[in-house]
N, C-alpha and C positions, 0 to 999 in steps of 0.2 A: 163526423167521422173523418172527413178529409182533414179538417184542422188538427184533429188529434194525431193522425198519421204524419202530417207535416211537423208537428211538435216533436214526435218521436224521432223522425229523421234529423232534425236539427240537433237534438241532444246527442245522437250517435255520432254526427259530424263533429260536434264540439269535443266529444270524448276522444275521437280518433286524432283530431288535431292536437289535443292536450298530450296524448301519448307520444305523437311524433315530436312535439316540442320538447318533452322530457328526454326523449331519446337523443335529440340533437344537442340538448344541454349536457347530457351524459357523455357524449362523444367529443365535446370540446376539448382541444389539446391543452395539456397542462403547461403553463408557462414556467420555465425554470431559469433562474439567473445563474451566473457563474459561481457566486458565493454559495447559493443554495445547492448547486451541483456538488461542490466541495463538501458541504455538511452531509449531504445524502450519501456521498461516496464513502466518507470517513465512517459514517454510521453503519453502513451495510456491506462494505468491501470485506472479503474473506481474509485478505492478507493483514488488514488491520486487526481483525478479530483474533487471528492466529497469533500475531504479536502480542496482543493483550493477554492471551492465555499463556504465552511464554513468560510475561511478567508475573502472573500468578504462580506458575511453576517454580520460578526462580525464588519467589518469596517463600515457598514451601521448603525449598533447598536450605534457606537460612535456618528455618526451624529445625530441620533434620540435623544440620551441622551444630546448632546450639545444644541439641539433645545429647551430643557426645560429651559436652562439658558438664552437664547437670547430672546429679545422682540418678540411679535407677532403683526403683522400689517394686519388689515382687512379692506376692502372697501365694502360698501353696497350701492346700489342704488335702488330707487323705483319710479314708475310712477303710478298715480292714476287718473282715469277719473270718475267724479261723474255723476249721472243721471240728475242732474239739479243744478243750482245755487240757494242758499238759502241766504236770507237776512232778517234783522229785522230793519225796519226803514232805517237809513243810515249806519247800520253795515252790512258788509258781513259776514255771518256765514260759508258758505260753497261755495268754488270756483267751477269753472267748471273742472279744472285740477290742479294737484299738483305733483311736483317731488322733489326728496330728494336724496342727495348723502352724505354719512357719512364715515369718516375715523377714525378707532379706533386703539389705540396702547395700548398694555398691557405688563407690565414688572414686573415679580416676583422679589421682593427685598430680601425676606428671607422666608425660609420654613423649618428651622431646619437643613439645610445642606443636605437635601435629594437629591436635583438636582446634587450636586457635588458627593455625594456618588454613585448615578446611573451612573454618567459619569466615575468614577473610576472603577466601576464594568464593564462597557462596555470596558474600556481600558484593564483590566485584561482578559476579555473574548477574546479580539482581540489577545493579547499575547499568550493566551492559544491555540487559533486556529492556530496561527503561528507554535507553537511547535507541534501541532497535524498534521499539513501539512508536517513538516519535519520528524515526526515520521512515517506518512504514507509512505513517500518515503524510509525511512530506512526499514520498513516492506516489501515493494515491492522489494527492493534490496535483502533482505534476502531470500524471497520466490522464486525470480527469480534465485538466486544462487543455491538454493536447487533443483529447476527444471532443471537447466543447468547441475549440476553434476550428477543428476539422468540419464540424457541423456548420459553423458560420461560413467557412470557405465554400462548402458545398452549396449552401443557400445563395451565396453571392455568384457562384458559378452558374447555378440555375437561372438567376436573373440576367446574367450576362448572355447566356445561351438563348433565353427568351427574346432578348433585344436583338441578338443576331438573327434569329429566325424571323422577326418582324422586319428587319432590314432586307433579308433575303426575299420575303414576300413582296416588299415594296419594289425591289429590283426586278422581280418577276412581272409585276404589274407594268412597270416602265418598259421592259423588254417586249411584253405582249402588245402594248400600245404602239411601240415603234414598229414592230413587225406588221401590225395591222395597216399602217400607213406606208409600209415598204421601205422604211429607213434601215432595217436590219434584216439579216437572213433568219431562217428558222433555227440555225444552230445557236444564235444568241438566246433564243427563248429556251431551247433544250438545256443550254448551260445554266441559265437562271433557274429552271426547274430542278436541275441536279443539285445546284447549290442550296436551293430551299429544302430539298429532301435530305441533304447532308446536314443542314442546320437542324432540322427536326430530329435526325438521328443523334446528333450531339446533345440535344436537349433531353431526349430519352435517357441517354447515358448518364447525364449529369443528375437527373432525378433519381436514377437507380443508386448512384454514388451517395446522394443525400439520404436515401432510406438506409443504406448500409451504415452511414455515419451515425444516423440517429439510433439505430440498433446497438452500435458499439457504445454510445454514450449511455443509453438506457441500461445496458448491462453493467456498466461501471457504477451508476448511481442507484441501481435497484428499483427502477420505476417501470410500471407496466403501462400500456396504452400510449397514445400519441402525446408528444411533447413539442413545446415551442421554446426556442432559445432567444434570449435577448442580447442586444449589443452591449458588452460590458464596458465599464469605464476604462479609460486608458490607464495602463499600469504606471505608477509612479516609482521612481527609484532615485537614490542619491548618486549623482555622477561623481566618481572619484577616480584616482589613479589606480593602475593595475596593482601596484604593491599593496595598497590599502585593501583591495579585494582579497589578495592572497593572505594578508594578515587576518582578515575576517574569517576566511575559510579554515585557517589553522586553529582559530579559536572556536568556531561554531559548528564545523562539520561533525555530525553525529557518528558517522562511520569511522572517522579518525579517533573520536573519543572511545568508540568501541574497541579499536585496535589498541589504544593505550590501556584500557581496562583488561584486555586479554593479556597484554604483556605483564601487567601487575599480577594477574591470576597465575600466569605461568611462573612468575617469580615466587609466589606462595607455594606452588607445586614443588619448586626446588627445596624450599624450607621443610615442606612435609616430608620429602624423600630423605633429607639430612636427619629429620627427627628419628627415623627408624634405626639410626646408629646409636641412639642414646638409650639408657635403661628407662623402664616404665615402673611407676609406683601406683598401686591401687589399694584402697581401703574397702574392706567388706565387713558388714556386721549382720548378725541374724538373731532372731528370737523365735523360740519354738515353744508351743503349748501342746501338751499330750494328755490323753486320757486312755485308761485301760479298764476293762471289766472282766475278771477281777484284776487288780494290779499285781504285776509281777514283783518279785522279791526286791530287785534293785531298780525299780521304776523311779524315774524323775518326772515330775509334773510339768516343769518348764526348764528352759536353759537359755542362756544368751552367750554370744561369742563375738569377738571382733578380730579380724585378720588383716595384716598388712602384707601385701605381696610385692616383692621387688623382682622384676624380670630384666635380665640383661641378655641381649641376643649375642651369641658367639659365632655361629656359622649356619648359613641357610642356603648354601649353594650359589653364592654371589648374587642373590636376588636383590639385596639392598643396593649393591653398586650398579646393577642394571637399571633399577628404578631411578637412581640418582642421575645416571647418564641419560636416561630417557627424558627426565624432567628438565635437565639442562639443555638438551636438544630442543625440546618444546619451547623453552625460553628464548633460545637463539632464533628459532623460526618465528616466534611472535614479534621479536625485534625487527626481523627482516620484513615481515608483513606490514608492520607500521611504517617502516622507512619506504617501502614500495608504494604504499597507499598515499603517503605524504607527497611523493614525487608525482604520482598519477593525479593527485588532487591539484597540484600546481598546473599541470597540463590542461586539466579540465576547466579550471578557472580561466586560463588564458584563452582557450577555445571559446568559452561562453562570452568572455569580454570582447574578443575580436569579432565574434558573430554578431553581437549587438551593435558594435560600431559599423559593421558591414551593412546591416539592414537600415541603420539610420542614414547612411550615405546613399544606399540604393534607393530608398523611398524618394528622396529628392530628385534623383535622376529619372525614376519611373513616372513621377508626377509630370515632369516635363515631357517625357515621351508620350504619355496619355494625352496631354494637351495638344501636342502636335498631331497625334493619330486622329483625334476627334476632328480637329480642323481640316486635316488632309481628307478624311472620308467625306465630310460635308462638302468640301470643294469638288472632289472627284465625282461624287454622286450627282451634284448639280450639273457638272459637265457631261455625265452619262445621260442625263435626261435629254440634253440637247444634241447629243451625238458627238460631243467633243472629247469624249473618253470611251474606251473600249470596255467590254465586259471584264476582261482580264484586269484592267486598271482598277476597277471598283472593287472586284473581289480581292485583289492584293491589299487595297486600302482597308477593306473590312477585316481581313486576317490580321493585319498589323493592329487594328483597333481592338480586336478580341484579345490578342496577345498582351497588348498594353494594359487592358483592363484586368485580365486575369493575373498578370504579374504584379501589378500594384496592389490588388486586393490580397493576394497571398503574402507579399512582402510586409504589408501592414500587420496582418495577423501573426506572421512569423516574428515580427519585431516584438509584439506583445509576449509571445512565447519565449523569445530570447531574454526578455527581462526576467521571467519566471525562472528560466534556466540558469541565469546568472545568480539569482537569489538562492536557487537550490545548490549551485556549485559553491557559494560562499557560506552556506549553512544558515541563511537568514529566512528561508522559506517558511519556517515554523510561525512567523508573524502572520502569514496568510492563513495557515492552518488554525491558529488561535482565533482569528476573526471569524473563520467559518464555523468553528465549534460554538463560539459565543452567540452567533446569530441563528444557530440551529433551533 
């Protein structure tokens, strides 16, 4: 009986441990690379999906514009039952019942070129929406990269603050030991305790910032649960002169392409407005099949007809002139918008280029600063152990060390973002987008 009870207990313990192990495995954080984060964001981000719907809608606009050029065919049927049959002598005037089926065909022949202008406008709108879709993906890639590197910055900041807390605890131990032998006063211990508490508070603040950064990244990539980010490979880029980057931007920026397409569309709007000053020509044909019971005297069972309609507008209250003036104004506005965007683009490329050059130079300087700060803290802390340096000296050295570590970490990640910003400014970030989609 005892052996049986022990066996049951062992089985229960094994089952409980198995459940806990499954729970632990289920709660393991998901590791996400930068490229995977890009692919997830492109696949789940609402702005990209909205841009994709815009492409579909503009495709439908082409179909609608094409329908204005093609003929229209309509069929109409009717059935009539009269209250009574009427006749006059031997002539039947009103039958008991009558039915009619008619087929109509209408084909516009000429309307001043407005149908074709509308179709070209729809085509430009479709191409613009395609560029907008790619632009939305590039913007998503850039914002996701910013969120991803923010998580990495927060992680490194937590590591820095943990190291700072560890050093503060070491200083507290040294101050307590020196106070015990009478080398320092109680104020030195209290200062060390305050610095340790402050370092702990800074660590809590950094951990909270890490959680916020993780939540922001998960929102962008559409992932639930805990995640882990990995250190991405260093971004490569072809170093070139500023003029070459400006030329790439003019050629590759999708928002500039959209502005050019908008200008072309506005030009077609002017052609459409001018078309209203010309006459329109339309061909219509119909075929009707009728039945009556009884048949009236002059009844025709079927009939066919063709009509050519020429319409020439004479006066409509200056509506056509107002439409033409409005279309011309829209064209001038589109030209100005393209010119403004071109100038803003040049400034953006210059800023991105200068920013990257700044971080490249800054990193070298910060690496030297960190080396000096590490050496200085080691030396001052050793002096503090033997009473050759004060608490203020070692705290100042630690503050400089924390500042150098944080500055260098942020500069390195900001440099990687600067590369992506330069690619975005020059319109070449779609290469990163394409890789992310392919690897999805």
